[in-house]
One Martini backbone bead per residue (centre of mass of N, CA, C, O) as a GRO file, in nm:
protein
  404
    1MET     BB    1   4.173   1.784  -6.818
    2ALA     BB    2   4.389   1.978  -6.718
    3ILE     BB    3   4.584   1.940  -6.959
    4ALA     BB    4   4.390   2.031  -7.180
    5TYR     BB    5   4.336   2.308  -7.069
    6THR     BB    6   4.633   2.404  -7.081
    7PHE     BB    7   4.664   2.371  -7.386
    8LEU     BB    8   4.438   2.563  -7.469
    9VAL     BB    9   4.547   2.815  -7.326
   10LEU     BB   10   4.815   2.809  -7.484
   11PHE     BB   11   4.701   2.825  -7.766
   12LEU     BB   12   4.547   3.088  -7.738
   13SER     BB   13   4.790   3.260  -7.652
   14VAL     BB   14   4.951   3.222  -7.907
   15PHE     BB   15   4.744   3.318  -8.111
   16ILE     BB   16   4.713   3.601  -7.995
   17ALA     BB   17   4.997   3.685  -8.009
   18ALA     BB   18   5.030   3.645  -8.319
   19PHE     BB   19   4.798   3.837  -8.396
   20ILE     BB   20   4.927   4.090  -8.274
   21PHE     BB   21   5.194   4.074  -8.416
   22LEU     BB   22   5.086   4.094  -8.705
   23VAL     BB   23   4.927   4.357  -8.685
   24MET     BB   24   5.171   4.532  -8.574
   25GLY     BB   25   5.349   4.476  -8.815
   26VAL     BB   26   5.176   4.606  -9.041
   27ILE     BB   27   5.134   4.881  -8.911
   28ASN     BB   28   5.435   4.949  -8.901
   29PHE     BB   29   5.490   4.927  -9.199
   30ASP     BB   30   5.280   5.155  -9.289
   31TYR     BB   31   5.392   5.367  -9.108
   32CYS     BB   32   5.687   5.378  -9.233
   33ASN     BB   33   5.555   5.414  -9.540
   34SER     BB   34   5.460   5.675  -9.459
   35GLU     BB   35   5.360   6.039  -9.512
   36ILE     BB   36   5.367   6.341  -9.317
   37PRO     BB   37   5.364   6.645  -9.376
   38PRO     BB   38   5.404   6.947  -9.216
   39GLY     BB   39   5.124   7.085  -9.358
   40VAL     BB   40   4.940   6.910  -9.209
   41SER     BB   41   4.653   6.860  -9.056
   42GLN     BB   42   4.668   6.715  -8.761
   43PRO     BB   43   4.887   6.458  -8.770
   44VAL     BB   44   4.822   6.276  -8.522
   45LYS     BB   45   4.531   6.219  -8.598
   46LEU     BB   46   4.590   6.095  -8.873
   47ARG     BB   47   4.761   5.858  -8.777
   48ILE     BB   48   4.550   5.720  -8.601
   49ILE     BB   49   4.343   5.669  -8.829
   50HIS     BB   50   4.535   5.503  -9.004
   51MET     BB   51   4.573   5.270  -8.798
   52ILE     BB   52   4.279   5.185  -8.786
   53LEU     BB   53   4.249   5.108  -9.087
   54ILE     BB   54   4.465   4.898  -9.087
   55SER     BB   55   4.359   4.711  -8.875
   56THR     BB   56   4.090   4.648  -9.025
   57ALA     BB   57   4.230   4.515  -9.270
   58VAL     BB   58   4.384   4.299  -9.126
   59VAL     BB   59   4.151   4.152  -8.990
   60GLY     BB   60   4.003   4.091  -9.257
   61LYS     BB   61   4.228   3.908  -9.369
   62ILE     BB   62   4.223   3.695  -9.154
   63LEU     BB   63   3.924   3.619  -9.193
   64GLU     BB   64   3.964   3.528  -9.483
   65ASN     BB   65   4.185   3.301  -9.438
   66ILE     BB   66   3.973   3.140  -9.224
   67GLY     BB   67   3.668   3.168  -9.364
   68ILE     BB   68   3.457   3.391  -9.265
   69CYS     BB   69   3.538   3.647  -9.450
   70SER     BB   70   3.582   3.913  -9.633
   71GLN     BB   71   3.760   4.193  -9.627
   72VAL     BB   72   3.553   4.378  -9.755
   73SER     BB   73   3.318   4.306  -9.579
   74PHE     BB   74   3.433   4.391  -9.311
   75VAL     BB   75   3.499   4.687  -9.378
   76ARG     BB   76   3.207   4.764  -9.447
   77TYR     BB   77   3.088   4.692  -9.168
   78MET     BB   78   3.264   4.890  -8.998
   79GLN     BB   79   3.170   5.151  -9.154
   80SER     BB   80   2.832   5.077  -9.107
   81ARG     BB   81   2.747   5.020  -8.796
   82LYS     BB   82   2.668   5.312  -8.768
   83THR     BB   83   2.360   5.460  -8.660
   84LEU     BB   84   2.135   5.703  -8.684
   85GLY     BB   85   1.883   5.867  -8.575
   86ALA     BB   86   1.665   6.077  -8.546
   87ASP     BB   87   1.572   6.404  -8.688
   88GLN     BB   88   1.421   6.707  -8.590
   89ASN     BB   89   1.491   6.851  -8.893
   90LEU     BB   90   1.421   6.572  -9.047
   91PHE     BB   91   1.326   6.389  -9.319
   92ILE     BB   92   1.374   6.031  -9.337
   93GLU     BB   93   1.419   5.820  -9.634
   94ASP     BB   94   1.384   5.498  -9.775
   95LEU     BB   95   1.446   5.414 -10.116
   96CYS     BB   96   1.375   5.356 -10.472
   97PHE     BB   97   1.543   5.428 -10.780
   98ASP     BB   98   1.527   5.226 -11.014
   99MET     BB   99   1.656   5.003 -10.795
  100VAL     BB  100   1.793   5.231 -10.624
  101PRO     BB  101   1.927   5.315 -10.343
  102VAL     BB  102   1.787   5.565 -10.119
  103ARG     BB  103   1.833   5.882  -9.930
  104ILE     BB  104   1.613   6.116  -9.788
  105TYR     BB  105   1.644   6.474  -9.716
  106GLN     BB  106   1.403   6.678  -9.535
  107PRO     BB  107   1.300   6.959  -9.429
  108LYS     BB  108   1.065   7.062  -9.191
  109THR     BB  109   1.069   7.332  -9.263
  110PRO     BB  110   0.905   7.553  -9.413
  111SER     BB  111   0.856   7.668  -9.755
  112ALA     BB  112   0.791   7.928  -9.982
  113SER     BB  113   0.956   7.746 -10.175
  114GLN     BB  114   1.136   7.582 -10.376
  115ARG     BB  115   1.382   7.365 -10.354
  116ARG     BB  116   1.676   7.233 -10.342
  117GLY     BB  117   1.864   6.981 -10.521
  118VAL     BB  118   2.070   6.700 -10.391
  119ILE     BB  119   2.294   6.487 -10.541
  120PHE     BB  120   2.462   6.205 -10.384
  121PHE     BB  121   2.793   6.064 -10.404
  122HIS     BB  122   2.991   5.846 -10.269
  123GLY     BB  123   3.273   5.740 -10.147
  124GLY     BB  124   3.539   5.456 -10.175
  125GLY     BB  125   3.656   5.347 -10.452
  126TRP     BB  126   3.393   5.174 -10.551
  127VAL     BB  127   3.415   4.967 -10.279
  128PHE     BB  128   3.321   5.170 -10.074
  129GLY     BB  129   3.072   5.276  -9.904
  130SER     BB  130   2.762   5.454  -9.807
  131LEU     BB  131   2.483   5.577  -9.666
  132GLU     BB  132   2.625   5.579  -9.380
  133THR     BB  133   2.912   5.714  -9.419
  134HIS     BB  134   2.740   6.000  -9.527
  135GLU     BB  135   2.521   6.094  -9.325
  136LYS     BB  136   2.627   6.353  -9.187
  137LEU     BB  137   2.672   6.518  -9.438
  138CYS     BB  138   2.384   6.510  -9.553
  139ARG     BB  139   2.250   6.634  -9.312
  140TRP     BB  140   2.409   6.902  -9.315
  141ILE     BB  141   2.337   7.001  -9.595
  142ALA     BB  142   2.019   7.002  -9.560
  143LYS     BB  143   2.019   7.207  -9.312
  144GLU     BB  144   2.213   7.443  -9.399
  145SER     BB  145   2.075   7.469  -9.714
  146LYS     BB  146   1.774   7.373  -9.735
  147SER     BB  147   1.776   7.086  -9.868
  148VAL     BB  148   1.727   6.822 -10.092
  149VAL     BB  149   1.865   6.500 -10.022
  150VAL     BB  150   2.022   6.254 -10.237
  151SER     BB  151   2.132   5.939 -10.150
  152VAL     BB  152   2.343   5.703 -10.321
  153GLY     BB  153   2.337   5.327 -10.345
  154TYR     BB  154   2.552   5.200 -10.514
  155ARG     BB  155   2.722   4.977 -10.670
  156LEU     BB  156   2.998   4.762 -10.600
  157ALA     BB  157   3.321   4.690 -10.606
  158PRO     BB  158   3.388   4.394 -10.774
  159GLU     BB  159   3.111   4.277 -10.824
  160HIS     BB  160   3.056   4.563 -10.966
  161LYS     BB  161   3.127   4.673 -11.260
  162TYR     BB  162   3.194   4.857 -11.506
  163PRO     BB  163   2.906   5.066 -11.519
  164ALA     BB  164   2.729   5.031 -11.257
  165ALA     BB  165   2.762   5.298 -11.090
  166TYR     BB  166   2.694   5.497 -11.313
  167GLU     BB  167   2.411   5.384 -11.374
  168ASP     BB  168   2.289   5.427 -11.098
  169CYS     BB  169   2.330   5.731 -11.082
  170LEU     BB  170   2.176   5.804 -11.335
  171ASN     BB  171   1.902   5.669 -11.276
  172ALA     BB  172   1.844   5.822 -11.008
  173THR     BB  173   1.848   6.100 -11.139
  174LEU     BB  174   1.628   6.063 -11.346
  175HIS     BB  175   1.408   5.994 -11.148
  176PHE     BB  176   1.411   6.259 -10.991
  177MET     BB  177   1.366   6.451 -11.236
  178LYS     BB  178   1.083   6.305 -11.319
  179ASN     BB  179   0.979   6.351 -10.983
  180ILE     BB  180   1.006   6.640 -10.851
  181GLU     BB  181   0.706   6.704 -10.740
  182HIS     BB  182   0.732   6.522 -10.477
  183TYR     BB  183   0.987   6.729 -10.332
  184GLY     BB  184   0.978   7.038 -10.369
  185VAL     BB  185   1.149   7.097 -10.631
  186ASP     BB  186   1.351   7.289 -10.833
  187PRO     BB  187   1.433   7.228 -11.161
  188ALA     BB  188   1.661   7.474 -11.156
  189ARG     BB  189   1.794   7.333 -10.866
  190ILE     BB  190   1.996   7.096 -10.961
  191ILE     BB  191   2.245   6.884 -10.795
  192VAL     BB  192   2.558   6.740 -10.838
  193SER     BB  193   2.745   6.511 -10.612
  194GLY     BB  194   3.085   6.438 -10.474
  195ASP     BB  195   3.342   6.212 -10.343
  196SER     BB  196   3.581   6.113 -10.523
  197ALA     BB  197   3.430   5.876 -10.669
  198GLY     BB  198   3.168   6.051 -10.651
  199GLY     BB  199   3.297   6.277 -10.836
  200ASN     BB  200   3.317   6.101 -11.083
  201LEU     BB  201   3.014   6.043 -11.107
  202ALA     BB  202   2.913   6.341 -11.116
  203ALA     BB  203   3.068   6.412 -11.379
  204ALA     BB  204   2.945   6.192 -11.566
  205VAL     BB  205   2.647   6.269 -11.531
  206SER     BB  206   2.679   6.563 -11.621
  207GLN     BB  207   2.773   6.491 -11.912
  208THR     BB  208   2.524   6.325 -11.999
  209LEU     BB  209   2.311   6.571 -11.942
  210ALA     BB  210   2.409   6.815 -12.112
  211SER     BB  211   2.235   6.714 -12.393
  212ARG     BB  212   1.963   6.718 -12.259
  213SER     BB  213   1.630   6.832 -12.368
  214ASP     BB  214   1.417   6.655 -12.162
  215LEU     BB  215   1.559   6.814 -11.933
  216PRO     BB  216   1.672   6.971 -11.683
  217LYS     BB  217   1.908   7.172 -11.606
  218LEU     BB  218   2.178   7.189 -11.437
  219ARG     BB  219   2.295   7.403 -11.194
  220ALA     BB  220   2.524   7.198 -11.070
  221GLN     BB  221   2.856   7.100 -10.957
  222ILE     BB  222   3.009   6.890 -10.692
  223LEU     BB  223   3.367   6.847 -10.650
  224ILE     BB  224   3.531   6.623 -10.429
  225TYR     BB  225   3.816   6.515 -10.473
  226PRO     BB  226   3.837   6.394 -10.770
  227SER     BB  227   3.830   6.118 -10.992
  228LEU     BB  228   3.923   6.168 -11.353
  229GLN     BB  229   4.180   5.965 -11.407
  230ALA     BB  230   4.395   5.671 -11.572
  231LEU     BB  231   4.671   5.759 -11.734
  232ASP     BB  232   4.821   5.936 -11.488
  233PHE     BB  233   5.039   5.839 -11.198
  234ASN     BB  234   5.274   6.101 -11.248
  235LEU     BB  235   5.185   6.337 -11.133
  236PRO     BB  236   5.275   6.555 -10.894
  237SER     BB  237   5.064   6.445 -10.670
  238TYR     BB  238   5.149   6.142 -10.699
  239GLN     BB  239   5.438   6.189 -10.603
  240GLN     BB  240   5.417   6.376 -10.346
  241ASN     BB  241   5.159   6.180 -10.216
  242ARG     BB  242   5.201   5.863 -10.223
  243ALA     BB  243   5.221   5.841  -9.871
  244VAL     BB  244   4.954   5.982  -9.800
  245PRO     BB  245   4.715   6.002  -9.601
  246LEU     BB  246   4.431   5.810  -9.714
  247LEU     BB  247   4.582   5.799 -10.010
  248PHE     BB  248   4.755   5.605 -10.202
  249ARG     BB  249   4.877   5.561 -10.509
  250GLU     BB  250   4.826   5.254 -10.528
  251ARG     BB  251   4.528   5.258 -10.435
  252ALA     BB  252   4.412   5.439 -10.661
  253ALA     BB  253   4.480   5.221 -10.880
  254PHE     BB  254   4.337   4.983 -10.757
  255TYR     BB  255   4.045   5.090 -10.749
  256VAL     BB  256   4.011   5.142 -11.057
  257LEU     BB  257   4.053   4.839 -11.121
  258GLN     BB  258   3.812   4.731 -10.971
  259TYR     BB  259   3.604   4.893 -11.129
  260LEU     BB  260   3.674   4.793 -11.416
  261ASN     BB  261   3.744   4.441 -11.346
  262GLY     BB  262   3.894   4.324 -11.072
  263ASP     BB  263   4.201   4.365 -11.189
  264ALA     BB  264   4.540   4.390 -11.035
  265SER     BB  265   4.775   4.277 -11.231
  266PHE     BB  266   4.829   4.583 -11.368
  267LEU     BB  267   4.937   4.791 -11.159
  268GLU     BB  268   5.232   4.848 -11.254
  269ASP     BB  269   5.145   4.956 -11.536
  270VAL     BB  270   4.975   5.192 -11.438
  271LEU     BB  271   5.204   5.335 -11.275
  272GLN     BB  272   5.402   5.346 -11.533
  273GLY     BB  273   5.226   5.391 -11.808
  274THR     BB  274   5.183   5.076 -11.964
  275HIS     BB  275   4.846   5.067 -12.041
  276ILE     BB  276   4.898   5.293 -12.263
  277PRO     BB  277   4.965   5.408 -12.545
  278SER     BB  278   5.172   5.661 -12.630
  279ASP     BB  279   4.982   5.788 -12.866
  280THR     BB  280   4.740   5.822 -12.678
  281ILE     BB  281   4.871   5.994 -12.455
  282LEU     BB  282   4.959   6.224 -12.647
  283ASN     BB  283   4.670   6.294 -12.732
  284TYR     BB  284   4.593   6.362 -12.411
  285ARG     BB  285   4.799   6.610 -12.347
  286LYS     BB  286   4.578   6.838 -12.388
  287TRP     BB  287   4.473   6.743 -12.077
  288VAL     BB  288   4.711   6.543 -11.966
  289ASN     BB  289   4.932   6.775 -11.802
  290ALA     BB  290   5.187   6.896 -11.607
  291ASP     BB  291   5.208   7.178 -11.748
  292TYR     BB  292   4.904   7.261 -11.633
  293ILE     BB  293   5.034   7.291 -11.369
  294PRO     BB  294   5.102   7.501 -11.151
  295GLU     BB  295   5.412   7.573 -11.033
  296LYS     BB  296   5.346   7.563 -10.719
  297PHE     BB  297   5.271   7.238 -10.759
  298ARG     BB  298   5.580   7.145 -10.865
  299VAL     BB  299   5.818   7.198 -10.646
  300ARG     BB  300   5.767   6.919 -10.477
  301GLY     BB  301   5.952   6.682 -10.623
  302TYR     BB  302   5.921   6.684 -10.934
  303LYS     BB  303   5.935   6.430 -11.202
  304PRO     BB  304   5.941   6.360 -11.516
  305HIS     BB  305   5.790   6.127 -11.712
  306VAL     BB  306   5.867   5.840 -11.898
  307LEU     BB  307   5.771   5.692 -12.167
  308LEU     BB  308   5.637   5.372 -12.233
  309GLU     BB  309   5.567   5.080 -12.348
  310CYS     BB  310   5.288   4.894 -12.452
  311ALA     BB  311   5.107   4.619 -12.394
  312THR     BB  312   4.852   4.468 -12.560
  313GLU     BB  313   4.721   4.304 -12.325
  314VAL     BB  314   4.683   4.548 -12.136
  315TYR     BB  315   4.513   4.730 -12.318
  316GLU     BB  316   4.268   4.542 -12.342
  317LYS     BB  317   4.201   4.578 -12.026
  318THR     BB  318   4.232   4.927 -12.016
  319LYS     BB  319   4.083   5.099 -12.253
  320LYS     BB  320   3.838   5.223 -12.084
  321PHE     BB  321   4.008   5.470 -11.971
  322CYS     BB  322   3.901   5.643 -12.239
  323GLU     BB  323   3.632   5.680 -12.104
  324PRO     BB  324   3.439   5.934 -11.978
  325ASN     BB  325   3.258   5.762 -11.775
  326LEU     BB  326   3.545   5.692 -11.620
  327CYS     BB  327   3.709   5.965 -11.752
  328PRO     BB  328   3.608   6.289 -11.749
  329LEU     BB  329   3.870   6.441 -11.864
  330LEU     BB  330   3.812   6.303 -12.170
  331ALA     BB  331   3.620   6.496 -12.271
  332GLU     BB  332   3.485   6.678 -12.490
  333ASP     BB  333   3.430   7.000 -12.550
  334ALA     BB  334   3.129   6.992 -12.627
  335ILE     BB  335   3.059   6.896 -12.343
  336VAL     BB  336   3.202   7.093 -12.147
  337GLN     BB  337   3.047   7.351 -12.250
  338GLN     BB  338   2.760   7.231 -12.111
  339LEU     BB  339   2.833   7.272 -11.827
  340PRO     BB  340   2.790   7.351 -11.519
  341GLU     BB  341   2.836   7.498 -11.261
  342THR     BB  342   3.141   7.486 -11.049
  343PHE     BB  343   3.243   7.299 -10.759
  344LEU     BB  344   3.592   7.280 -10.635
  345LEU     BB  345   3.776   7.044 -10.440
  346THR     BB  346   4.102   7.064 -10.290
  347CYS     BB  347   4.416   6.901 -10.189
  348GLU     BB  348   4.739   6.921 -10.132
  349TYR     BB  349   4.754   6.612  -9.978
  350ASP     BB  350   4.673   6.477 -10.279
  351VAL     BB  351   4.669   6.269 -10.544
  352LEU     BB  352   4.396   6.417 -10.680
  353ARG     BB  353   4.458   6.717 -10.724
  354ASP     BB  354   4.532   6.721 -11.044
  355ASP     BB  355   4.262   6.647 -11.150
  356GLY     BB  356   4.126   6.899 -11.058
  357LEU     BB  357   4.313   7.114 -11.197
  358LEU     BB  358   4.258   7.007 -11.488
  359TYR     BB  359   3.955   7.045 -11.483
  360LYS     BB  360   3.947   7.344 -11.429
  361LYS     BB  361   4.084   7.424 -11.693
  362ARG     BB  362   3.876   7.309 -11.884
  363LEU     BB  363   3.637   7.470 -11.788
  364GLU     BB  364   3.757   7.750 -11.833
  365ASP     BB  365   3.825   7.709 -12.143
  366ASN     BB  366   3.486   7.659 -12.171
  367SER     BB  367   3.329   7.887 -11.995
  368VAL     BB  368   3.303   7.758 -11.695
  369PRO     BB  369   3.204   7.819 -11.401
  370VAL     BB  370   3.438   7.854 -11.113
  371THR     BB  371   3.467   7.720 -10.782
  372TRP     BB  372   3.758   7.733 -10.586
  373TYR     BB  373   3.873   7.505 -10.326
  374HIS     BB  374   4.175   7.508 -10.125
  375ILE     BB  375   4.332   7.283  -9.902
  376GLU     BB  376   4.638   7.342  -9.777
  377ASP     BB  377   4.602   7.119  -9.511
  378GLY     BB  378   4.501   6.885  -9.683
  379PHE     BB  379   4.340   6.560  -9.731
  380HIS     BB  380   4.226   6.271  -9.813
  381GLY     BB  381   3.902   6.265  -9.653
  382ILE     BB  382   3.853   6.518  -9.452
  383ILE     BB  383   3.531   6.556  -9.455
  384ASN     BB  384   3.407   6.293  -9.334
  385SER     BB  385   3.494   6.394  -9.014
  386PHE     BB  386   3.384   6.697  -8.949
  387ASN     BB  387   3.144   6.554  -8.718
  388SER     BB  388   3.346   6.342  -8.514
  389ASP     BB  389   3.462   6.478  -8.293
  390TRP     BB  390   3.778   6.381  -8.248
  391PHE     BB  391   3.797   6.314  -8.576
  392SER     BB  392   3.807   6.597  -8.648
  393PHE     BB  393   3.867   6.872  -8.886
  394SER     BB  394   3.903   7.200  -8.942
  395ALA     BB  395   3.948   7.177  -9.251
  396GLY     BB  396   3.696   7.019  -9.311
  397LYS     BB  397   3.492   7.232  -9.206
  398ARG     BB  398   3.566   7.443  -9.417
  399GLY     BB  399   3.482   7.283  -9.660
  400VAL     BB  400   3.187   7.239  -9.588
  401ASP     BB  401   3.112   7.539  -9.571
  402ASN     BB  402   3.173   7.591  -9.873
  403ILE     BB  403   2.966   7.389  -9.988
  404VAL     BB  404   2.716   7.535  -9.843
   0.00000   0.00000   0.00000
């Protein structure tokens, strides 16, 4: 018995040591291959958060390999495990709009007039994120702007591929707009909003609603470092910030492929730009073009990318990247001209910065009023932890204050 116990202790010790060694090895690899430029806000804090996220992903992969749960499920669980209690300033209710889970935040203080309605789509690369991950942000917006906020829990990839997330967000928005009288919201003051992948969904929903004559016109759209195209992952911001946490260039392409069809085998083609025929890319150069990025954003180590030929079998798998509901930057001018006033937030050290800058130009070229707020020391995801004690960033708080 004593010998067996000794062997068990030895086995567990070796297993734990190997586990720690593996986790620390992967963390060190990602740490060494990441880059935090000198201008980033609070770099030490960002580095620590990055290491925590890597650790969570590694543990999830180990659990997947030994058959306990998938890596995606573990990361989602870790992201959503903390829930907030009641709020003395808000009525909070979980409902379903046309079978789509939503969480509604309504200020308790009486209002002399109908309130503003803000529909919010969370970020997370279409793969992660939930009603819980953006709970603090939605509460803050509801309280500080005295608005009714509807947070939408759309279906996630890769289990639910495009256009599932878009359809859920559109259907939840339509349900809200058609039942507006139940929530004390002014039909002339409805806003769609979202961050990252949620910004993509907000832009797509806004475009879909632009020509609807049977519904109230949207008052505005709020796009927070949105992902808006998947044709060119070699724009200046993708090159300059390719290894800046919290979103690497490769992960940005990986996530959009997960949303598209759950198949990342063409990742290298997407990164190289060989997933779309060169004549198609040239046709969209009128909108997706590094030359339209202001010069001050191109000086930091940008090199023009040479177009290469696309394999037919790759394009067959990725041609939906040319659909505006997936890549809103590719919408026709006739649609863009009808869009509502726009608030657009970008961050300097974010691979998605130029998606936002190019959309800003398209909106302005089509006479759509744009309020642009650029966080000079910001990185992707900076607003998510704006009110999270030690993990908050002052630059993120500035961003949220401007959104409000």
